[in-house]
SEPA-576930 format. One record per residue (C-alpha): residue number from 1; x, y, z. Coordinates in pm, whole numbers, plus 50000, padded with zeros to 5 digits. Layout:
REM residues N
  pos     xx     yy     zz
  NUM      X      Y      Z
...
END
This chain:
REM residues 529
  pos     xx     yy     zz
    1  50001  50000  50005
    2  50128  50345  49907
    3  50073  50649  50119
    4  49827  50925  50031
    5  50054  51235  50069
    6  50080  51509  49811
    7  50378  51472  49568
    8  50490  51832  49539
    9  50826  51857  49353
   10  51122  51978  49568
   11  51261  52254  49343
   12  51485  52563  49372
   13  51189  52764  49248
   14  51011  52670  49575
   15  51308  52804  49775
   16  51304  53139  49595
   17  50914  53171  49621
   18  50934  53113  50000
   19  51222  53355  50052
   20  51035  53636  49871
   21  50709  53564  50040
   22  50830  53527  50402
   23  51160  53723  50398
   24  51123  53970  50112
   25  51279  54237  50319
   26  51574  54046  50447
   27  51904  54206  50346
   28  52183  54101  50101
   29  52495  54307  50146
   30  52761  54302  49879
   31  53110  54455  49903
   32  53215  54576  49557
   33  53525  54736  49406
   34  53382  55083  49480
   35  53182  55038  49800
   36  52894  54853  49966
   37  52565  54772  49797
   38  52250  54662  49979
   39  51933  54500  49841
   40  51664  54265  49964
   41  51547  53910  49892
   42  51259  54055  49700
   43  51496  54251  49487
   44  51710  53945  49422
   45  51394  53758  49315
   46  51297  54044  49080
   47  51647  54042  48933
   48  51623  53670  48878
   49  51291  53716  48682
   50  51452  53985  48460
   51  51749  53738  48402
   52  51491  53475  48296
   53  51351  53719  48034
   54  51703  53781  47900
   55  51786  53407  47874
   56  51463  53345  47685
   57  51533  53645  47458
   58  51875  53507  47367
   59  51713  53182  47262
   60  51904  52986  47522
   61  51755  52627  47518
   62  51587  52530  47845
   63  51836  52247  47899
   64  52153  52444  47815
   65  52444  52499  48043
   66  52487  52860  48153
   67  52819  52951  48308
   68  52901  53210  48581
   69  53243  53345  48648
   70  53193  53587  48925
   71  53265  53690  49286
   72  53021  53625  49580
   73  52755  53904  49512
   74  52389  53959  49517
   75  52381  53950  49134
   76  52550  53608  49141
   77  52291  53499  49399
   78  52012  53595  49156
   79  52178  53386  48886
   80  52178  53091  49119
   81  51802  53092  49098
   82  51733  53235  48744
   83  51937  52970  48565
   84  51821  52641  48727
   85  51479  52791  48798
   86  51410  52830  48421
   87  51515  52473  48346
   88  51866  52557  48243
   89  52173  52424  48419
   90  52391  52651  48635
   91  52761  52596  48577
   92  53006  52773  48807
   93  53275  52802  48543
   94  53501  52525  48423
   95  53441  52331  48100
   96  53085  52204  48043
   97  53011  52335  47694
   98  52837  52648  47816
   99  52638  52853  47564
  100  52612  53169  47776
  101  52851  53292  48048
  102  52791  53575  48300
  103  53133  53733  48403
  104  53215  54007  48652
  105  53401  54285  48478
  106  53690  54261  48722
  107  53740  53900  48604
  108  53718  53977  48230
  109  54098  54006  48197
  110  54134  53648  48300
  111  53831  53513  48121
  112  53899  53712  47794
  113  54220  53540  47720
  114  54033  53201  47690
  115  53742  53338  47493
  116  53892  53268  47146
  117  53913  52893  47252
  118  53545  52876  47349
  119  53353  52824  47018
  120  53043  52697  47195
  121  52986  53018  47390
  122  52737  53227  47204
  123  52702  53513  47459
  124  52930  53665  47727
  125  52735  53889  47954
  126  52967  54142  48140
  127  52849  54245  48481
  128  52973  54577  48601
  129  53124  54547  48952
  130  53305  54874  48957
  131  53622  54760  48781
  132  53759  54938  48481
  133  53868  54630  48296
  134  53821  54679  47914
  135  53575  54468  47739
  136  53725  54213  47500
  137  53701  54288  47130
  138  53451  54009  47061
  139  53099  54049  46923
  140  52972  53789  47174
  141  53039  54021  47462
  142  52725  54209  47586
  143  52658  54453  47872
  144  52450  54310  48165
  145  52285  54645  48254
  146  52164  54702  47895
  147  52020  54350  47878
  148  51887  54280  48225
  149  51827  54637  48352
  150  51572  54708  48082
  151  51412  54358  48080
  152  51060  54280  48205
  153  51012  54006  48463
  154  50925  53652  48365
  155  50756  53439  48628
  156  50923  53104  48622
  157  50766  52963  48948
  158  50633  52659  48774
  159  50894  52612  48500
  160  51044  52303  48664
  161  50807  52022  48741
  162  51048  51735  48775
  163  51260  51758  49094
  164  51517  51527  48945
  165  51592  51757  48667
  166  51958  51874  48656
  167  52005  52213  48839
  168  52376  52269  48842
  169  52715  52132  48735
  170  53017  52171  48958
  171  53368  52037  48888
  172  53597  51884  49155
  173  53902  52097  49218
  174  54145  51833  49112
  175  54394  51867  49399
  176  54515  51510  49333
  177  54387  51431  48987
  178  54181  51566  48691
  179  53856  51758  48769
  180  53529  51559  48732
  181  53184  51699  48670
  182  52914  51653  48937
  183  52549  51719  48839
  184  52319  51828  49109
  185  51939  51798  49086
  186  51670  52033  49217
  187  51578  51755  49472
  188  51930  51710  49601
  189  51980  52091  49636
  190  51647  52126  49825
  191  51721  51838  50066
  192  52084  51957  50122
  193  51951  52308  50205
  194  51715  52159  50470
  195  52003  51980  50629
  196  52197  52301  50667
  197  51913  52444  50871
  198  51931  52163  51125
  199  52109  52222  51467
  200  52359  51941  51405
  201  52493  52108  51085
  202  52482  52488  51089
  203  52160  52552  51261
  204  52095  52835  51012
  205  51790  53054  51093
  206  51633  53381  51013
  207  51824  53553  51303
  208  52158  53479  51131
  209  52375  53700  50907
  210  52591  53475  50694
  211  52926  53547  50536
  212  53014  53281  50278
  213  53392  53337  50218
  214  53389  53006  50027
  215  53353  53106  49661
  216  53017  53060  49487
  217  53221  52885  49205
  218  53305  52606  49451
  219  53040  52342  49527
  220  52771  52602  49522
  221  52934  52800  49807
  222  52873  52489  50020
  223  52495  52529  49957
  224  52464  52844  50168
  225  52301  53063  49899
  226  52007  52821  49878
  227  51994  52745  50248
  228  52012  53106  50358
  229  51728  53201  50122
  230  51530  52902  50245
  231  51577  52987  50607
  232  51555  53365  50588
  233  51921  53434  50693
  234  52062  53765  50570
  235  52363  53725  50347
  236  52684  53931  50351
  237  52878  53891  50032
  238  53262  53965  50031
  239  53295  54032  49654
  240  53650  54049  49537
  241  53807  54158  49870
  242  53914  53837  50039
  243  54208  53997  50242
  244  54212  53905  50610
  245  54166  54269  50709
  246  53881  54322  50465
  247  53694  54011  50583
  248  53742  54089  50952
  249  53610  54451  50892
  250  53312  54314  50721
  251  53236  54073  51003
  252  53257  54356  51244
  253  53060  54614  51048
  254  52785  54376  50943
  255  52752  54184  51265
  256  52806  53853  51095
  257  52693  53546  51302
  258  52819  53267  51081
  259  53118  53272  50855
  260  53246  52987  50625
  261  53579  52931  50443
  262  53888  52717  50393
  263  54171  52693  50649
  264  54395  52936  50461
  265  54139  53212  50507
  266  54118  53166  50880
  267  54494  53122  50923
  268  54563  53454  50763
  269  54344  53637  51014
  270  54500  53503  51330
  271  54757  53789  51383
  272  54472  54050  51335
  273  54201  53902  51562
  274  54271  54136  51849
  275  54210  54442  51626
  276  53835  54377  51560
  277  53506  54329  51748
  278  53399  53984  51648
  279  53148  53929  51926
  280  52861  53881  51684
  281  53003  53548  51567
  282  52835  53232  51691
  283  53020  52988  51464
  284  53310  52975  51216
  285  53277  52681  50982
  286  53595  52555  50811
  287  53628  52291  50547
  288  53801  52203  50222
  289  54099  52047  50400
  290  54182  51938  50746
  291  54177  52215  51015
  292  54497  52208  51223
  293  54418  52182  51597
  294  54651  52471  51652
  295  54449  52694  51422
  296  54118  52616  51592
  297  54277  52670  51936
  298  54434  53003  51816
  299  54085  53142  51748
  300  53954  53007  52070
  301  54238  53172  52265
  302  54193  53501  52077
  303  53817  53547  52076
  304  53670  53265  52286
  305  53529  53087  51977
  306  53700  52784  51823
  307  53673  52698  51460
  308  53415  52421  51376
  309  53544  52176  51123
  310  53331  52027  50846
  311  53393  51760  50596
  312  53262  51720  50245
  313  53331  51701  49872
  314  53188  51843  49552
  315  53025  51500  49514
  316  52837  51537  49852
  317  52692  51882  49757
  318  52920  51923  49975
  319  52807  51883  50338
  320  52904  51539  50464
  321  52987  51598  50829
  322  53015  51874  51085
  323  53204  51872  51405
  324  52964  51992  51672
  325  53009  51872  52027
  326  52754  51615  52149
  327  52615  51660  52491
  328  52797  51347  52605
  329  53117  51557  52590
  330  52991  51852  52787
  331  53204  51774  53090
  332  53505  51666  52887
  333  53844  51845  52939
  334  53935  52136  52707
  335  54208  51894  52561
  336  53952  51639  52475
  337  53715  51895  52323
  338  53999  52039  52114
  339  54076  51685  51983
  340  53713  51638  51896
  341  53700  51969  51712
  342  53996  51854  51510
  343  53791  51565  51377
  344  53583  51593  51070
  345  53252  51564  51258
  346  52933  51369  51254
  347  52727  51290  50939
  348  52384  51473  50929
  349  52063  51286  50868
  350  52066  51207  50494
  351  52432  51093  50483
  352  52535  50736  50562
  353  52903  50649  50619
  354  53113  50343  50639
  355  53491  50264  50662
  356  53605  49989  50424
  357  53939  49809  50431
  358  54093  49877  50091
  359  54259  49534  50068
  360  53995  49302  50195
  361  53678  49507  50122
  362  53556  49433  50477
  363  53348  49707  50645
  364  53528  49824  50960
  365  53385  49878  51313
  366  53332  50229  51459
  367  53603  50199  51729
  368  53809  50509  51656
  369  54093  50270  51551
  370  54002  50056  51252
  371  54092  50259  50941
  372  54003  50233  50578
  373  53863  50421  50287
  374  53551  50638  50370
  375  53239  50559  50168
  376  52921  50748  50176
  377  52574  50747  50022
  378  52262  50961  50044
  379  52009  51173  49842
  380  52255  51454  49784
  381  52553  51243  49696
  382  52656  51175  49333
  383  52600  50838  49179
  384  52827  50896  48875
  385  53019  51173  48700
  386  52921  51396  48403
  387  52961  51245  48066
  388  53021  50896  48187
  389  52822  50591  48086
  390  52841  50408  48420
  391  52944  50485  48781
  392  53303  50348  48733
  393  53577  50285  48986
  394  53484  50582  49220
  395  53169  50394  49328
  396  53132  50061  49503
  397  52933  49778  49338
  398  52647  49846  49573
  399  52646  50223  49488
  400  52843  50396  49772
  401  53079  50679  49668
  402  53442  50594  49733
  403  53566  50926  49866
  404  53941  50866  49845
  405  53967  50976  50216
  406  54116  50732  50467
  407  53950  50761  50809
  408  53825  50617  51126
  409  53489  50665  51304
  410  53444  50670  51679
  411  53162  50495  51872
  412  52986  50832  51898
  413  53001  50872  51520
  414  53282  51120  51487
  415  53476  51088  51158
  416  53850  51146  51173
  417  54023  51181  50837
  418  54358  51019  50842
  419  54461  51121  50490
  420  54370  51103  50120
  421  54439  50760  49971
  422  54660  50938  49713
  423  54843  51146  49979
  424  54933  50863  50220
  425  55306  50778  50244
  426  55362  50404  50225
  427  55703  50350  50392
  428  55839  49995  50426
  429  55489  49849  50414
  430  55353  50098  50685
  431  55128  50396  50623
  432  55232  50740  50731
  433  54957  51007  50744
  434  55048  51328  50571
  435  54759  51507  50745
  436  54890  51414  51095
  437  55236  51527  51003
  438  55114  51861  50863
  439  54900  51932  51170
  440  55193  51875  51400
  441  55428  52082  51190
  442  55180  52365  51179
  443  55168  52368  51556
  444  55524  52504  51565
  445  55512  52864  51653
  446  55738  52973  51356
  447  55549  52792  51085
  448  55297  52956  50875
  449  55196  52668  50645
  450  55314  52316  50577
  451  55225  52030  50343
  452  55374  51681  50321
  453  55411  51460  50015
  454  55563  51131  49940
  455  55889  51105  49757
  456  56065  50785  49631
  457  56308  50608  49857
  458  56548  50329  49731
  459  56489  50120  50053
  460  56154  50208  50200
  461  55970  50277  49867
  462  55845  50618  49990
  463  55936  50868  50258
  464  55772  51193  50366
  465  55896  51531  50242
  466  55777  51836  50441
  467  55727  52157  50247
  468  55721  52445  50498
  469  55645  52816  50491
  470  55809  53008  50770
  471  55629  53308  50938
  472  55758  53644  50823
  473  56054  53762  51031
  474  56131  53411  51157
  475  56415  53172  51079
  476  56392  52788  51101
  477  56604  52487  51014
  478  56523  52139  50910
  479  56675  52009  51235
  480  56449  52234  51439
  481  56141  52091  51271
  482  56252  51741  51316
  483  56344  51797  51683
  484  56003  51950  51741
  485  55837  51657  51579
  486  56053  51398  51764
  487  55861  51494  52091
  488  55529  51422  51931
  489  55578  51136  51680
  490  55777  50821  51639
  491  56109  50840  51452
  492  55983  50641  51142
  493  55701  50907  51098
  494  55941  51191  51087
  495  56007  51362  50739
  496  56334  51258  50588
  497  56380  51610  50457
  498  56228  51960  50500
  499  56233  52211  50218
  500  56144  52578  50284
  501  55937  52750  50022
  502  55773  53090  49989
  503  55418  52965  49962
  504  55228  52642  49935
  505  55059  52629  49595
  506  54681  52636  49616
  507  54382  52572  49397
  508  54132  52829  49300
  509  53939  52767  49620
  510  54242  52786  49852
  511  54316  52426  49907
  512  54677  52301  49910
  513  54760  52157  49570
  514  54966  51858  49648
  515  54955  51766  49281
  516  55153  52080  49208
  517  55396  52003  49492
  518  55454  51649  49359
  519  55531  51793  49015
  520  55761  52064  49172
  521  55957  51809  49375
  522  55963  51522  49133
  523  56314  51382  49133
  524  56391  51528  49476
  525  56683  51338  49627
  526  56654  51273  50007
  527  56959  51312  50226
  528  57135  50991  50324
  529  57061  50880  50675
END
């Protein structure tokens, strides 16, 4: 017997309609090249309807890919709804055969050099963000204000009737391999947004003011644009100014309650924390890569608020786990709480996890000791990649996503990432965690950043090489690093060599690019013991 409930499709259009009806006056603040712009949810919705008219007028097919190459702004937020809401597919830019691309003027210098190589692009719509970048000499380039500013509004509330219709494409950042396309549906986006509103994830509500530092071109800004509109949380957009001082000033001025970004963002702010009033913050969510315990504790020491770690992937929309403290840990020591906050967190309802031994395929117990590859499944997790005929090796025979992360899970459900499968160092048959090594090195008071990669060794197959950035004005030697680690790790875990570099190479979203480091230090010869 089937139930007798209504089958209303879960669409992005529904999110926008609710936001306008219940929270039409809620604010969206955008920092631009020239100043601060303010608008409301209702004005974002009206802008989206004008965008819909323009897309129809340009004869863009309803299933076409429409790219965006833009900062976090109210205008970009409107595109998040106009494109999928009209049946097209939002593509935060990479390579998905886009027919139309919306580009911020300050980014045209970067985008324009690739335009001759993009024959499928029929229209480039330049959005004025205060920059003086000249327009490319290409007849496909159009002015946003001339097109959208004069357009009438098209009501697209009922344009999407199938909740499983594609809504957006996002590419993995390719820190260890080639980027792969992940295609989200309206349904997956809706359910993912609901999860963000729950207390065990972000607890987002209409009393929040959210600063998504994570770019809107990366995994849909972790779903915050949709979740904030759904829950009625005001949005504070950083635009192109991602400097530590600029972001801290915005948190202070706009009374931000929740901010999200990758570790490098929060690391750069640490020396300046005492210069700003950050008392409005209730949570700082960090993801993209492991959060060093020392970084979270530095924030707790400075402002009384530690960083909350989250785990996810483009393939998981991306929320997969968030590290809130369970009530069982209320009376735990500060040391224990700091260790828990350094874990990746607990999966929200909607995400299932398991740890699988990579050699035997046996599912491991949740004992905080047994390790293996993390596999996940759920209604907002990819089942295969764009332009593939079948799931392929990234998915288990029974449909779970093989994440490539090696981890353990505690009896209370806390996931702890040990490493990426491609970043583990296999030395003499034993695994060495590059993440653990990096976290310990970044605990050194003179270290700004550190990344560890495997390099070939004639006897042990692989040994760890530490790539270290020293804080400005400090000096440090390889022996000092190794002596510091010797008090915290066993000798066989210590890096065989330490190289000092000016900066750890990063991807477009601020993650450490170990792929670049491996290329840079290919052929590196380790010192003889």
